[in-house]
mmCIF file as Biopython writes it, N, C-alpha, C and O atoms, coordinates in Angstrom:
data_model
#
loop_
_atom_site.group_PDB
_atom_site.id
_atom_site.type_symbol
_atom_site.label_atom_id
_atom_site.label_alt_id
_atom_site.label_comp_id
_atom_site.label_asym_id
_atom_site.label_entity_id
_atom_site.label_seq_id
_atom_site.pdbx_PDB_ins_code
_atom_site.Cartn_x
_atom_site.Cartn_y
_atom_site.Cartn_z
_atom_site.occupancy
_atom_site.B_iso_or_equiv
_atom_site.auth_seq_id
_atom_site.auth_asym_id
_atom_site.pdbx_PDB_model_num
ATOM 1   N N  . UNK A ? 1  ? 3.683   11.304 11.320 1.0 0.0 1  A 1 
ATOM 2   C CA . UNK A ? 1  ? 4.485   11.061 10.750 1.0 0.0 1  A 1 
ATOM 3   C C  . UNK A ? 1  ? 3.854   10.851 8.838  1.0 0.0 1  A 1 
ATOM 4   O O  . UNK A ? 1  ? 3.214   9.936  8.320  1.0 0.0 1  A 1 
ATOM 5   N N  . UNK A ? 2  ? 4.253   11.787 8.417  1.0 0.0 2  A 1 
ATOM 6   C CA . UNK A ? 2  ? 3.664   11.519 7.265  1.0 0.0 2  A 1 
ATOM 7   C C  . UNK A ? 2  ? 4.485   11.532 6.055  1.0 0.0 2  A 1 
ATOM 8   O O  . UNK A ? 2  ? 5.655   11.582 6.435  1.0 0.0 2  A 1 
ATOM 9   N N  . UNK A ? 3  ? 4.419   11.507 4.579  1.0 0.0 3  A 1 
ATOM 10  C CA . UNK A ? 3  ? 5.196   11.476 3.496  1.0 0.0 3  A 1 
ATOM 11  C C  . UNK A ? 3  ? 5.186   10.245 2.843  1.0 0.0 3  A 1 
ATOM 12  O O  . UNK A ? 3  ? 4.181   9.550  2.701  1.0 0.0 3  A 1 
ATOM 13  N N  . UNK A ? 4  ? 6.731   9.875  2.297  1.0 0.0 4  A 1 
ATOM 14  C CA . UNK A ? 4  ? 7.151   8.308  2.300  1.0 0.0 4  A 1 
ATOM 15  C C  . UNK A ? 4  ? 6.894   7.683  2.323  1.0 0.0 4  A 1 
ATOM 16  O O  . UNK A ? 4  ? 6.431   6.965  1.436  1.0 0.0 4  A 1 
ATOM 17  N N  . UNK A ? 5  ? 7.090   7.472  3.881  1.0 0.0 5  A 1 
ATOM 18  C CA . UNK A ? 5  ? 6.957   6.407  4.760  1.0 0.0 5  A 1 
ATOM 19  C C  . UNK A ? 5  ? 5.271   5.541  5.168  1.0 0.0 5  A 1 
ATOM 20  O O  . UNK A ? 5  ? 5.001   4.404  5.555  1.0 0.0 5  A 1 
ATOM 21  N N  . UNK A ? 6  ? 4.583   6.537  4.898  1.0 0.0 6  A 1 
ATOM 22  C CA . UNK A ? 6  ? 2.964   5.825  4.880  1.0 0.0 6  A 1 
ATOM 23  C C  . UNK A ? 6  ? 2.504   5.382  3.896  1.0 0.0 6  A 1 
ATOM 24  O O  . UNK A ? 6  ? 2.672   5.847  2.768  1.0 0.0 6  A 1 
ATOM 25  N N  . UNK A ? 7  ? 1.706   4.192  4.253  1.0 0.0 7  A 1 
ATOM 26  C CA . UNK A ? 7  ? 1.402   3.250  2.899  1.0 0.0 7  A 1 
ATOM 27  C C  . UNK A ? 7  ? 0.187   4.689  2.538  1.0 0.0 7  A 1 
ATOM 28  O O  . UNK A ? 7  ? -0.117  5.457  3.451  1.0 0.0 7  A 1 
ATOM 29  N N  . UNK A ? 8  ? -0.391  4.863  1.110  1.0 0.0 8  A 1 
ATOM 30  C CA . UNK A ? 8  ? -1.175  5.663  0.395  1.0 0.0 8  A 1 
ATOM 31  C C  . UNK A ? 8  ? -1.562  4.642  -0.794 1.0 0.0 8  A 1 
ATOM 32  O O  . UNK A ? 8  ? -0.960  3.627  -1.146 1.0 0.0 8  A 1 
ATOM 33  N N  . UNK A ? 9  ? -2.728  5.204  -1.299 1.0 0.0 9  A 1 
ATOM 34  C CA . UNK A ? 9  ? -3.680  4.936  -2.914 1.0 0.0 9  A 1 
ATOM 35  C C  . UNK A ? 9  ? -2.621  5.075  -3.613 1.0 0.0 9  A 1 
ATOM 36  O O  . UNK A ? 9  ? -2.609  4.240  -4.517 1.0 0.0 9  A 1 
ATOM 37  N N  . UNK A ? 10 ? -1.143  6.177  -3.615 1.0 0.0 10 A 1 
ATOM 38  C CA . UNK A ? 10 ? -0.620  6.160  -4.633 1.0 0.0 10 A 1 
ATOM 39  C C  . UNK A ? 10 ? 0.813   5.806  -4.638 1.0 0.0 10 A 1 
ATOM 40  O O  . UNK A ? 10 ? 1.460   6.403  -3.778 1.0 0.0 10 A 1 
ATOM 41  N N  . UNK A ? 11 ? 1.572   4.869  -5.496 1.0 0.0 11 A 1 
ATOM 42  C CA . UNK A ? 11 ? 2.126   3.561  -5.021 1.0 0.0 11 A 1 
ATOM 43  C C  . UNK A ? 11 ? 4.051   3.783  -5.785 1.0 0.0 11 A 1 
ATOM 44  O O  . UNK A ? 11 ? 4.917   2.973  -6.117 1.0 0.0 11 A 1 
ATOM 45  N N  . UNK A ? 12 ? 3.952   5.556  -5.768 1.0 0.0 12 A 1 
ATOM 46  C CA . UNK A ? 12 ? 5.141   5.890  -6.016 1.0 0.0 12 A 1 
ATOM 47  C C  . UNK A ? 12 ? 5.416   7.210  -4.958 1.0 0.0 12 A 1 
ATOM 48  O O  . UNK A ? 12 ? 4.559   7.823  -4.322 1.0 0.0 12 A 1 
ATOM 49  N N  . UNK A ? 13 ? 7.164   7.487  -4.985 1.0 0.0 13 A 1 
ATOM 50  C CA . UNK A ? 13 ? 7.731   8.439  -3.940 1.0 0.0 13 A 1 
ATOM 51  C C  . UNK A ? 13 ? 7.488   9.514  -4.965 1.0 0.0 13 A 1 
ATOM 52  O O  . UNK A ? 13 ? 8.349   9.727  -5.820 1.0 0.0 13 A 1 
ATOM 53  N N  . UNK A ? 14 ? 6.016   10.425 -4.923 1.0 0.0 14 A 1 
ATOM 54  C CA . UNK A ? 14 ? 5.832   11.105 -5.283 1.0 0.0 14 A 1 
ATOM 55  C C  . UNK A ? 14 ? 5.188   12.410 -4.697 1.0 0.0 14 A 1 
ATOM 56  O O  . UNK A ? 14 ? 4.498   12.092 -3.729 1.0 0.0 14 A 1 
ATOM 57  N N  . UNK A ? 15 ? 5.155   13.996 -4.966 1.0 0.0 15 A 1 
ATOM 58  C CA . UNK A ? 15 ? 4.563   15.308 -4.207 1.0 0.0 15 A 1 
ATOM 59  C C  . UNK A ? 15 ? 3.387   14.402 -3.804 1.0 0.0 15 A 1 
ATOM 60  O O  . UNK A ? 15 ? 3.165   14.210 -2.608 1.0 0.0 15 A 1 
ATOM 61  N N  . UNK A ? 16 ? 2.428   13.692 -5.006 1.0 0.0 16 A 1 
ATOM 62  C CA . UNK A ? 16 ? 1.210   13.657 -5.154 1.0 0.0 16 A 1 
ATOM 63  C C  . UNK A ? 16 ? 0.668   12.241 -3.724 1.0 0.0 16 A 1 
ATOM 64  O O  . UNK A ? 16 ? -0.396  12.277 -3.107 1.0 0.0 16 A 1 
ATOM 65  N N  . UNK A ? 17 ? 1.430   11.496 -3.606 1.0 0.0 17 A 1 
ATOM 66  C CA . UNK A ? 17 ? 2.078   10.347 -2.543 1.0 0.0 17 A 1 
ATOM 67  C C  . UNK A ? 17 ? 1.917   11.141 -1.142 1.0 0.0 17 A 1 
ATOM 68  O O  . UNK A ? 17 ? 1.156   10.738 -0.262 1.0 0.0 17 A 1 
ATOM 69  N N  . UNK A ? 18 ? 2.745   12.362 -1.013 1.0 0.0 18 A 1 
ATOM 70  C CA . UNK A ? 18 ? 3.226   12.560 0.010  1.0 0.0 18 A 1 
ATOM 71  C C  . UNK A ? 18 ? 1.852   13.777 0.073  1.0 0.0 18 A 1 
ATOM 72  O O  . UNK A ? 18 ? 1.073   13.856 1.023  1.0 0.0 18 A 1 
ATOM 73  N N  . UNK A ? 19 ? 1.838   14.039 -0.298 1.0 0.0 19 A 1 
ATOM 74  C CA . UNK A ? 19 ? 0.391   15.185 -0.475 1.0 0.0 19 A 1 
ATOM 75  C C  . UNK A ? 19 ? -0.253  14.711 0.217  1.0 0.0 19 A 1 
ATOM 76  O O  . UNK A ? 19 ? -0.561  15.201 1.303  1.0 0.0 19 A 1 
ATOM 77  N N  . UNK A ? 20 ? -0.770  13.259 -0.359 1.0 0.0 20 A 1 
ATOM 78  C CA . UNK A ? 20 ? -2.122  12.182 0.186  1.0 0.0 20 A 1 
ATOM 79  C C  . UNK A ? 20 ? -1.663  12.196 1.886  1.0 0.0 20 A 1 
ATOM 80  O O  . UNK A ? 20 ? -2.282  12.620 2.862  1.0 0.0 20 A 1 
ATOM 81  N N  . UNK A ? 21 ? -0.481  11.627 1.788  1.0 0.0 21 A 1 
ATOM 82  C CA . UNK A ? 21 ? -0.121  11.017 3.147  1.0 0.0 21 A 1 
ATOM 83  C C  . UNK A ? 21 ? -0.798  12.163 4.339  1.0 0.0 21 A 1 
ATOM 84  O O  . UNK A ? 21 ? -1.598  11.981 5.256  1.0 0.0 21 A 1 
ATOM 85  N N  . UNK A ? 22 ? -0.023  13.495 3.817  1.0 0.0 22 A 1 
ATOM 86  C CA . UNK A ? 22 ? 0.160   14.551 4.686  1.0 0.0 22 A 1 
ATOM 87  C C  . UNK A ? 22 ? -1.622  14.770 5.084  1.0 0.0 22 A 1 
ATOM 88  O O  . UNK A ? 22 ? -1.899  14.844 6.281  1.0 0.0 22 A 1 
ATOM 89  N N  . UNK A ? 23 ? -2.829  14.870 3.998  1.0 0.0 23 A 1 
ATOM 90  C CA . UNK A ? 23 ? -3.974  15.151 4.485  1.0 0.0 23 A 1 
ATOM 91  C C  . UNK A ? 23 ? -4.526  14.076 5.242  1.0 0.0 23 A 1 
ATOM 92  O O  . UNK A ? 23 ? -5.481  14.293 5.988  1.0 0.0 23 A 1 
ATOM 93  N N  . UNK A ? 24 ? -3.893  12.635 5.102  1.0 0.0 24 A 1 
ATOM 94  C CA . UNK A ? 24 ? -4.305  11.705 5.695  1.0 0.0 24 A 1 
ATOM 95  C C  . UNK A ? 24 ? -4.250  12.259 6.917  1.0 0.0 24 A 1 
ATOM 96  O O  . UNK A ? 24 ? -5.307  12.730 7.338  1.0 0.0 24 A 1 
ATOM 97  N N  . UNK A ? 25 ? -2.780  12.364 7.967  1.0 0.0 25 A 1 
ATOM 98  C CA . UNK A ? 25 ? -2.354  12.740 8.936  1.0 0.0 25 A 1 
ATOM 99  C C  . UNK A ? 25 ? -3.145  13.986 9.334  1.0 0.0 25 A 1 
ATOM 100 O O  . UNK A ? 25 ? -3.603  14.070 10.474 1.0 0.0 25 A 1 
ATOM 101 N N  . UNK A ? 26 ? -3.315  14.928 8.461  1.0 0.0 26 A 1 
ATOM 102 C CA . UNK A ? 26 ? -3.918  16.350 9.322  1.0 0.0 26 A 1 
ATOM 103 C C  . UNK A ? 26 ? -5.435  15.575 9.674  1.0 0.0 26 A 1 
ATOM 104 O O  . UNK A ? 26 ? -5.630  15.174 10.821 1.0 0.0 26 A 1 
ATOM 105 N N  . UNK A ? 27 ? -6.320  15.426 8.774  1.0 0.0 27 A 1 
ATOM 106 C CA . UNK A ? 27 ? -7.666  14.337 8.849  1.0 0.0 27 A 1 
ATOM 107 C C  . UNK A ? 27 ? -7.701  13.906 10.041 1.0 0.0 27 A 1 
ATOM 108 O O  . UNK A ? 27 ? -8.378  14.495 10.883 1.0 0.0 27 A 1 
ATOM 109 N N  . UNK A ? 28 ? -7.194  13.129 10.252 1.0 0.0 28 A 1 
ATOM 110 C CA . UNK A ? 28 ? -6.810  12.097 11.728 1.0 0.0 28 A 1 
ATOM 111 C C  . UNK A ? 28 ? -7.015  13.139 13.312 1.0 0.0 28 A 1 
ATOM 112 O O  . UNK A ? 28 ? -7.634  13.063 14.373 1.0 0.0 28 A 1 
ATOM 113 N N  . UNK A ? 29 ? -6.123  14.019 12.668 1.0 0.0 29 A 1 
ATOM 114 C CA . UNK A ? 29 ? -5.469  14.671 13.790 1.0 0.0 29 A 1 
ATOM 115 C C  . UNK A ? 29 ? -7.226  16.067 14.033 1.0 0.0 29 A 1 
ATOM 116 O O  . UNK A ? 29 ? -7.671  16.749 14.957 1.0 0.0 29 A 1 
ATOM 117 N N  . UNK A ? 30 ? -7.440  15.915 13.213 1.0 0.0 30 A 1 
ATOM 118 C CA . UNK A ? 30 ? -8.759  17.103 13.238 1.0 0.0 30 A 1 
ATOM 119 C C  . UNK A ? 30 ? -10.241 16.412 13.546 1.0 0.0 30 A 1 
ATOM 120 O O  . UNK A ? 30 ? -11.226 16.942 14.060 1.0 0.0 30 A 1 
ATOM 121 N N  . UNK A ? 31 ? -10.061 14.974 13.030 1.0 0.0 31 A 1 
ATOM 122 C CA . UNK A ? 31 ? -11.245 14.205 13.573 1.0 0.0 31 A 1 
ATOM 123 C C  . UNK A ? 31 ? -10.962 13.895 14.962 1.0 0.0 31 A 1 
ATOM 124 O O  . UNK A ? 31 ? -11.968 13.905 15.673 1.0 0.0 31 A 1 
ATOM 125 N N  . UNK A ? 32 ? -9.683  13.578 15.641 1.0 0.0 32 A 1 
ATOM 126 C CA . UNK A ? 32 ? -9.808  13.834 17.347 1.0 0.0 32 A 1 
ATOM 127 C C  . UNK A ? 32 ? -10.310 15.188 17.923 1.0 0.0 32 A 1 
ATOM 128 O O  . UNK A ? 32 ? -11.031 15.151 18.920 1.0 0.0 32 A 1 
ATOM 129 N N  . UNK A ? 33 ? -9.965  16.429 17.339 1.0 0.0 33 A 1 
ATOM 130 C CA . UNK A ? 33 ? -10.227 17.774 17.893 1.0 0.0 33 A 1 
ATOM 131 C C  . UNK A ? 33 ? -12.065 17.758 17.384 1.0 0.0 33 A 1 
ATOM 132 O O  . UNK A ? 33 ? -12.786 18.297 18.224 1.0 0.0 33 A 1 
ATOM 133 N N  . UNK A ? 34 ? -12.488 17.436 16.657 1.0 0.0 34 A 1 
ATOM 134 C CA . UNK A ? 34 ? -14.246 17.450 16.239 1.0 0.0 34 A 1 
ATOM 135 C C  . UNK A ? 34 ? -14.821 16.268 17.756 1.0 0.0 34 A 1 
ATOM 136 O O  . UNK A ? 34 ? -15.771 16.307 18.538 1.0 0.0 34 A 1 
ATOM 137 N N  . UNK A ? 35 ? -14.054 15.657 17.626 1.0 0.0 35 A 1 
ATOM 138 C CA . UNK A ? 35 ? -14.447 14.672 18.869 1.0 0.0 35 A 1 
ATOM 139 C C  . UNK A ? 35 ? -14.626 15.624 20.641 1.0 0.0 35 A 1 
ATOM 140 O O  . UNK A ? 35 ? -15.516 15.821 21.469 1.0 0.0 35 A 1 
ATOM 141 N N  . UNK A ? 36 ? -13.079 15.986 20.445 1.0 0.0 36 A 1 
ATOM 142 C CA . UNK A ? 36 ? -13.108 16.907 21.442 1.0 0.0 36 A 1 
ATOM 143 C C  . UNK A ? 36 ? -13.549 18.199 21.808 1.0 0.0 36 A 1 
ATOM 144 O O  . UNK A ? 36 ? -13.552 18.469 23.009 1.0 0.0 36 A 1 
ATOM 145 N N  . UNK A ? 37 ? -13.958 19.128 20.909 1.0 0.0 37 A 1 
ATOM 146 C CA . UNK A ? 37 ? -14.795 19.926 20.584 1.0 0.0 37 A 1 
ATOM 147 C C  . UNK A ? 37 ? -16.198 19.423 20.630 1.0 0.0 37 A 1 
ATOM 148 O O  . UNK A ? 37 ? -17.002 20.282 20.992 1.0 0.0 37 A 1 
ATOM 149 N N  . UNK A ? 38 ? -16.666 18.325 20.375 1.0 0.0 38 A 1 
ATOM 150 C CA . UNK A ? 38 ? -18.172 18.155 20.533 1.0 0.0 38 A 1 
ATOM 151 C C  . UNK A ? 38 ? -18.692 18.287 21.938 1.0 0.0 38 A 1 
ATOM 152 O O  . UNK A ? 38 ? -19.600 18.959 22.426 1.0 0.0 38 A 1 
ATOM 153 N N  . UNK A ? 39 ? -17.501 17.109 22.618 1.0 0.0 39 A 1 
ATOM 154 C CA . UNK A ? 39 ? -17.454 16.869 24.050 1.0 0.0 39 A 1 
ATOM 155 C C  . UNK A ? 39 ? -17.846 18.426 25.108 1.0 0.0 39 A 1 
ATOM 156 O O  . UNK A ? 39 ? -18.893 18.674 25.705 1.0 0.0 39 A 1 
ATOM 157 N N  . UNK A ? 40 ? -16.793 19.109 25.040 1.0 0.0 40 A 1 
ATOM 158 C CA . UNK A ? 40 ? -16.745 20.602 25.378 1.0 0.0 40 A 1 
ATOM 159 C C  . UNK A ? 40 ? -17.861 21.938 25.013 1.0 0.0 40 A 1 
ATOM 160 O O  . UNK A ? 40 ? -17.962 22.963 25.687 1.0 0.0 40 A 1 
ATOM 161 N N  . UNK A ? 41 ? -18.665 21.596 23.730 1.0 0.0 41 A 1 
ATOM 162 C CA . UNK A ? 41 ? -19.891 22.365 23.459 1.0 0.0 41 A 1 
ATOM 163 C C  . UNK A ? 41 ? -20.859 21.338 24.479 1.0 0.0 41 A 1 
ATOM 164 O O  . UNK A ? 41 ? -21.519 21.879 25.366 1.0 0.0 41 A 1 
ATOM 165 N N  . UNK A ? 42 ? -20.906 19.868 24.311 1.0 0.0 42 A 1 
ATOM 166 C CA . UNK A ? 42 ? -22.528 19.661 24.899 1.0 0.0 42 A 1 
ATOM 167 C C  . UNK A ? 42 ? -22.035 19.891 26.740 1.0 0.0 42 A 1 
ATOM 168 O O  . UNK A ? 42 ? -23.068 19.559 27.323 1.0 0.0 42 A 1 
ATOM 169 N N  . UNK A ? 43 ? -21.146 20.226 27.666 1.0 0.0 43 A 1 
ATOM 170 C CA . UNK A ? 43 ? -20.300 20.201 28.664 1.0 0.0 43 A 1 
ATOM 171 C C  . UNK A ? 43 ? -20.924 22.245 28.424 1.0 0.0 43 A 1 
ATOM 172 O O  . UNK A ? 43 ? -21.136 22.940 29.418 1.0 0.0 43 A 1 
ATOM 173 N N  . UNK A ? 44 ? -21.017 22.548 27.625 1.0 0.0 44 A 1 
ATOM 174 C CA . UNK A ? 44 ? -20.878 24.170 27.884 1.0 0.0 44 A 1 
ATOM 175 C C  . UNK A ? 44 ? -20.094 25.068 27.830 1.0 0.0 44 A 1 
ATOM 176 O O  . UNK A ? 44 ? -20.379 26.263 27.766 1.0 0.0 44 A 1 
ATOM 177 N N  . UNK A ? 45 ? -19.210 24.673 27.846 1.0 0.0 45 A 1 
ATOM 178 C CA . UNK A ? 45 ? -17.649 25.115 27.663 1.0 0.0 45 A 1 
ATOM 179 C C  . UNK A ? 45 ? -17.031 25.798 26.392 1.0 0.0 45 A 1 
ATOM 180 O O  . UNK A ? 45 ? -16.952 24.871 25.585 1.0 0.0 45 A 1 
ATOM 181 N N  . UNK A ? 46 ? -16.731 26.509 26.017 1.0 0.0 46 A 1 
ATOM 182 C CA . UNK A ? 46 ? -16.447 27.218 24.754 1.0 0.0 46 A 1 
ATOM 183 C C  . UNK A ? 46 ? -14.952 27.071 24.495 1.0 0.0 46 A 1 
ATOM 184 O O  . UNK A ? 46 ? -14.505 26.432 25.447 1.0 0.0 46 A 1 
ATOM 185 N N  . UNK A ? 47 ? -13.803 27.423 23.489 1.0 0.0 47 A 1 
ATOM 186 C CA . UNK A ? 47 ? -12.466 27.304 23.303 1.0 0.0 47 A 1 
ATOM 187 C C  . UNK A ? 47 ? -11.995 27.514 24.433 1.0 0.0 47 A 1 
ATOM 188 O O  . UNK A ? 47 ? -11.523 26.475 24.896 1.0 0.0 47 A 1 
ATOM 189 N N  . UNK A ? 48 ? -11.896 28.424 25.136 1.0 0.0 48 A 1 
ATOM 190 C CA . UNK A ? 48 ? -11.139 28.982 26.469 1.0 0.0 48 A 1 
ATOM 191 C C  . UNK A ? 48 ? -11.295 28.684 27.677 1.0 0.0 48 A 1 
ATOM 192 O O  . UNK A ? 48 ? -10.523 29.102 28.540 1.0 0.0 48 A 1 
ATOM 193 N N  . UNK A ? 49 ? -12.362 27.879 27.953 1.0 0.0 49 A 1 
ATOM 194 C CA . UNK A ? 49 ? -13.045 27.448 29.361 1.0 0.0 49 A 1 
ATOM 195 C C  . UNK A ? 49 ? -11.933 26.160 29.577 1.0 0.0 49 A 1 
ATOM 196 O O  . UNK A ? 49 ? -11.212 25.632 28.731 1.0 0.0 49 A 1 
ATOM 197 N N  . UNK A ? 50 ? -12.100 25.809 31.283 1.0 0.0 50 A 1 
ATOM 198 C CA . UNK A ? 50 ? -11.473 24.743 31.202 1.0 0.0 50 A 1 
ATOM 199 C C  . UNK A ? 50 ? -12.456 23.553 31.599 1.0 0.0 50 A 1 
ATOM 200 O O  . UNK A ? 50 ? -13.591 23.778 32.020 1.0 0.0 50 A 1 
ATOM 201 N N  . UNK A ? 51 ? -12.005 22.436 31.457 1.0 0.0 51 A 1 
ATOM 202 C CA . UNK A ? 51 ? -12.817 21.454 32.034 1.0 0.0 51 A 1 
ATOM 203 C C  . UNK A ? 51 ? -12.463 21.081 33.108 1.0 0.0 51 A 1 
ATOM 204 O O  . UNK A ? 51 ? -11.306 20.939 33.505 1.0 0.0 51 A 1 
ATOM 205 N N  . UNK A ? 52 ? -13.978 20.793 33.965 1.0 0.0 52 A 1 
ATOM 206 C CA . UNK A ? 52 ? -14.168 20.557 35.136 1.0 0.0 52 A 1 
ATOM 207 C C  . UNK A ? 52 ? -13.602 19.339 36.023 1.0 0.0 52 A 1 
ATOM 208 O O  . UNK A ? 52 ? -14.016 18.183 35.929 1.0 0.0 52 A 1 
ATOM 209 N N  . UNK A ? 53 ? -12.814 19.681 36.706 1.0 0.0 53 A 1 
ATOM 210 C CA . UNK A ? 53 ? -12.609 17.953 38.460 1.0 0.0 53 A 1 
ATOM 211 C C  . UNK A ? 53 ? -10.737 18.141 37.812 1.0 0.0 53 A 1 
ATOM 212 O O  . UNK A ? 53 ? -9.840  17.459 38.309 1.0 0.0 53 A 1 
#
């Protein structure tokens, strides 16, 4: 969830605040995907392979 309901450094209900919270939300998702991608890479898997087990 992003937008006016998320605490940011911009203390106003503005487009800048919505932009900042949206970027923070996407960056959090990308951080999780980067960890998953690193784990799959170490396992020798590409994007379309399935994890063993």
